[in-house]
C-alpha positions, -999 to +999 in steps of 0.1 A: +753+297+764+785+278+761+800+268+728+803+230+724+806+204+697+772+199+681+756+165+684+745+148+652+711+157+637+683+136+652+664+112+631+640+129+607+615+100+608+590+121+628+591+147+601+588+123+572+557+109+588+541+143+584+544+143+546+514+127+530+509+122+492+472+121+484+475+113+447+437+106+444+429+142+449+461+158+437+474+172+470+505+169+491+505+177+528+532+186+553+513+183+586+485+209+582+502+228+553+495+220+516+527+217+496+535+214+459+564+198+440+576+223+414+604+222+389+634+244+399+634+254+362+600+270+368+613+290+397+643+299+377+621+311+349+601+333+374+634+346+387+646+356+352+613+373+344+615+393+376+651+402+372+644+416+337+612+434+346+618+448+381+656+444+386+678+425+410+669+444+442+632+440+439+636+403+428+658+397+459+632+413+481+604+392+466+622+359+470+634+367+504+600+375+517+585+344+501+612+323+519+605+342+552+568+333+550+577+296+544+601+295+573+575+310+597+551+283+587+576+255+594+586+270+627+551+263+640+558+226+638+591+226+658+576+226+693+545+208+682+566+178+669+595+178+694+580+195+724+599+173+749+632+174+731+662+196+737+663+231+723+688+220+697+667+190+686+636+212+684+654+239+664+669+216+638+633+207+627+638+237+604+670+226+587+658+191+584+625+202+568+645+224+545+664+193+534+632+172+531+617+199+510+646+197+485+660+231+491+695+225+503+717+201+524+723+217+558+751+210+582+750+229+615+785+243+624+776+264+655+745+267+675+742+289+706+708+298+719+691+307+751+653+306+751+651+327+783+673+356+773+667+354+735+704+352+728+712+335+695+741+327+672+741+302+644+764+291+616+754+266+589+770+251+558+748+247+527+755+223+499+735+218+467+716+250+471+690+250+443+690+287+443+727+292+439+729+266+412+700+279+391+711+316+394+746+308+384+734+288+354+711+317+342+733+347+351+768+334+356+791+340+386+779+368+407+796+394+429+771+390+458+754+360+473+722+349+456+705+324+480+677+349+486+648+326+493+669+302+514+681+331+535+645+343+539+635+308+550+663+306+577+654+341+590+617+335+590+621+301+607+645+313+634+626+346+641+594+326+647+612+300+667+630+325+690+602+350+691+623+379+680+639+391+646+668+369+638+685+377+604+710+356+585+737+368+561+753+346+535+791+349+539+800+326+510+780+314+481+783+289+452+767+316+431+798+337+437+821+308+427+827+296+463+829+258+470+798+259+492+774+283+509+779+295+544+754+315+565+756+333+599+725+342+619+721+365+649+695+390+663+688+419+640+701+445+664+736+428+665+742+434+628+760+466+619+741+468+586+708+457+602+688+484+585+700+472+551+694+435+559+660+442+573+649+462+543+647+429+522+620+416+546+598+447+545+572+457+520+591+486+505+591+470+471+575+480+438+548+454+444+540+468+479+540+503+464+514+492+439+494+476+468+496+509+487+483+528+457+454+503+454+446+508+490+446+546+486+423+543+456+400+520+476+399+546+504+390+573+480+362+551+467+349+546+502+350+584+508+329+589+477+305+561+487+307+558+525+278+535+527+299+507+511+319+505+543+289+503+566+274+471+555+299+448+573+290+420+550+317+397+536+313+374+507+324+366+472+304+335+462+277+337+436+250+328+462+261+357+484+263+381+455+228+373+444+214+379+479+233+411+483+222+424+449+185+419+460+193+438+492+211+466+474+181+470+450+156+473+479+178+497+499+168+528+481+130+520+484+107+518+514+095+483+507+091+458+536+117+431+533+114+396+545+147+378+552+145+341+552+171+314+557+184+288+582+193+298+617+228+313+620+231+326+584+233+362+596+199+377+590+204+405+615+236+415+597+218+416+564+191+438+580+217+462+594+234+463+560+200+472+544+196+500+569+231+513+563+225+513+525+192+531+528+183+568+531+175+561+568+211+552+577+214+582+600+182+572+619+178+545+645+181+508+638+160+489+664+160+451+666+138+428+686+138+390+687+101+380+688+110+345+701+129+359+731+100+380+746+073+363+766+039+363+748+022+384+775+049+411+771+054+412+734+027+438+727+040+462+752+075+458+738+064+465+703+037+491+708+045+506+742+023+510+773+008+538+794+011+539+831-011+514+848-019+495+815-010+463+833+003+451+866+038+464+870+035+493+845+047+520+869+053+546+841+044+552+805+070+540+780+074+539+743+076+507+723+101+495+696+080+511+668+082+546+684+119+542+692+126+533+655+107+563+642+124+576+611+146+545+609+143+507+606+126+482+628+140+446+625+116+419+637+136+387+640+118+353+643+085+370+633+069+336+630+069+333+668+045+362+673+012+352+689-019+357+667-032+386+687+000+405+683+000+396+646-033+414+642-021+446+659+011+445+639-008+443+606-028+474+616+003+494+624+019+485+591-013+494+571-021+526+590+013+538+600+003+545+636+006+527+669-015+526+700+002+520+733-014+495+757-039+513+779-043+542+754-069+550+728-048+577+710-029+567+679+007+579+674+021+583+639+053+563+632+075+563+601+093+530+602+109+508+576+100+472+585+124+443+580+113+409+592+132+376+594+124+340+600+138+305+596+103+290+594+082+282+564+056+310+569+035+297+540+031+264+558+024+282+591-004+300+573-019+267+561-018+254+597-033+285+612-002+296+631+003+327+611-022+352+597-025+350+559-031+388+555+001+396+576+021+371+556+011+387+523+018+421+537+054+413+548+063+390+519+064+418+494+101+415+489+116+382+501+154+378+502+167+342+508+201+342+526+219+311+515+234+287+541+272+287+545+275+253+528+262+269+496+287+297+497+320+279+505+340+306+487+330+329+515+344+307+543+380+318+541+374+356+540+348+353+567+372+333+589+401+358+583+379+387+592+367+369+624+404+361+633+412+398+631+381+408+651+384+383+679+422+388+682+415+425+690+386+416+713+406+392+734+439+411+732+458+384+714+480+384+682+462+374+651+469+336+646+474+320+612+453+292+599+470+262+583+460+250+548+446+219+564+424+241+587+411+259+556+405+226+538+386+212+568+364+243+570+357+241+533+346+204+537+324+210+568+286+211+563+281+240+588+247+231+602+251+262+624+261+284+595+280+316+601+273+315+638+290+282+641+320+294+621+321+324+644+321+303+675+348+280+662+371+308+652+367+326+685+375+294+704+406+290+682+418+325+689+413+321+726+432+288+726+459+299+701+496+299+712+523+324+701+542+314+669+519+284+663+493+283+635+458+271+642+453+237+626+422+217+618+424+198+651+421+231+669+389+239+651+375+204+649+390+183+678+395+146+668+401+152+631+429+131+615+453+140+588+446+130+552+453+094+544+478+085+517+515+077+516+545+091+534+583+090+529+605+063+543+641+069+555+655+061+520+632+088+504+608+062+489+571+065+491+557+042+517+520+034+520+505+035+555+471+017+556+455+000+586+458-033+569+496-030+571+495-033+609+507-066+623+476-074+642+489-109+649+518-096+670+494-072+688+471-101+697+501-120+711+511-090+732+475-088+745+475-125+755+510-122+771+498-091+790+475-111+812+453-082+819+432-081+787+426-051+765+423-026+793+457-037+807+473-033+773+458+001+769+470+011+805+505+000+797+505+018+764+493+051+779+519+050+807+547+041+784+539+071+762+538+094+792+571+081+805+587+084+770+575+120+768+589+127+803+554+136+817+545+159+788+509+150+782+507+169+750+537+151+735+524+118+747+490+124+731+507+132+698+526+098+700+493+080+704+474+100+679+451+115+705+442+150+717+455+160+751+419+159+765+414+124+752+446+112+768+437+128+801+403+112+801+418+077+793+444+081+821+418+091+846+395+062+835+423+037+839+433+050+873+397+048+885+395+012+874 
């Protein structure tokens, strides 16, 4: 880790291309993150309000942590954008983004880093710090440095980039009357006052204390009403609340419930929630998928069988009704039951007793029945596929579970809960989702409903990489960034539309190539791979492809 004169900052053209202004829908994007332009006066007003209400220490902690979170987000872009560049060029993505975002002008003075050992030392000069200028204007010259959010950003960015806690200290500050701001960063354990510095990045503030008290209150509520924690249902949309209210009303009764809705909406989870909310919660919950059992075995599965009742019945065994005695029996895909089994099921429901196959003796059962289907049972009755008397018997209390596209407000909390669950299951850190990923999920139609969301999130967790947020392309391969305008080198808005492409020059290159369109594509692919020094992921990014798409095209061209 030798000390050397630092090279000039690389071009930030690759970063400016990531900024998109989508004026039509009122959004600004930095890669997969949604951004906003906000007056520094507004941030200054917030700062003044916090200073007067909670004091300087708590205000510093609040702004530092906000900056830290922003830095962590930007760090996810460094290796993604400049994966084949030097460590220095990759690292300065952060300072360059800080400048593009209008926070401060950054000049690197010293940079010593070793990705293998984790060693780090950095010094940077800051000019035009918005934070120092506005704090000095509102509160006058200060005794201690005041670039709290900027320090938080630098610490969050470098910590995420290096994979260990790196903290910065401001050694001079315009807010203190100095000519410029100067910062020094190194691993947390190398600071003599590390504990004091680190305290500003922890949740030991008044706000976190309030949050802890809220958590304790919620825990007490759960102790008073333990059933509320057993439902495992997540949702905040009106459609979800309506379905859940119906479920909650039925829970205290013994009524037979029919859950309807598209495949993948989570009917079994609703059934389990109903059981957990009922007086039968401490008794068995038994589920059976009627579509997954062969028709000639469904009766023995439901009602049980005596020894010798059919070929292969070597011993007597109880059916699902007997196993669910005192509890709840969930019949999923009840519309798939054969007519003969439907008749016997109706008799069990009406008389409360079951006969095993091969037996003439009835056995009393006390079972709460919950059925589910994604079929139109009323239409099945009209076509003779489902018994009308059974339909009217189970359709006493229907609950329609809405599809995910009708409960979009539930997508984010569902996805977050799934991230936590699958991270534990697969032994991986919980990844973050970018704003673009959330936006893509909100706009997806979800034909597979919650099950489809679950599969996508699990795949994203498995494929996630440390210190990199999960973006929309990770969930939906092939998705492109929002269209709009970007920033040119002079800071002006530049439109980027397909019509702006010089198709005439491309056609001339195609003609000069002599090998047609395939030859031009082959040359383009190999040029990108060479420029990326063999890094297929970096080459794919240059071409606007996924790595898998690039590999396929390369293999296809080699074969031809």
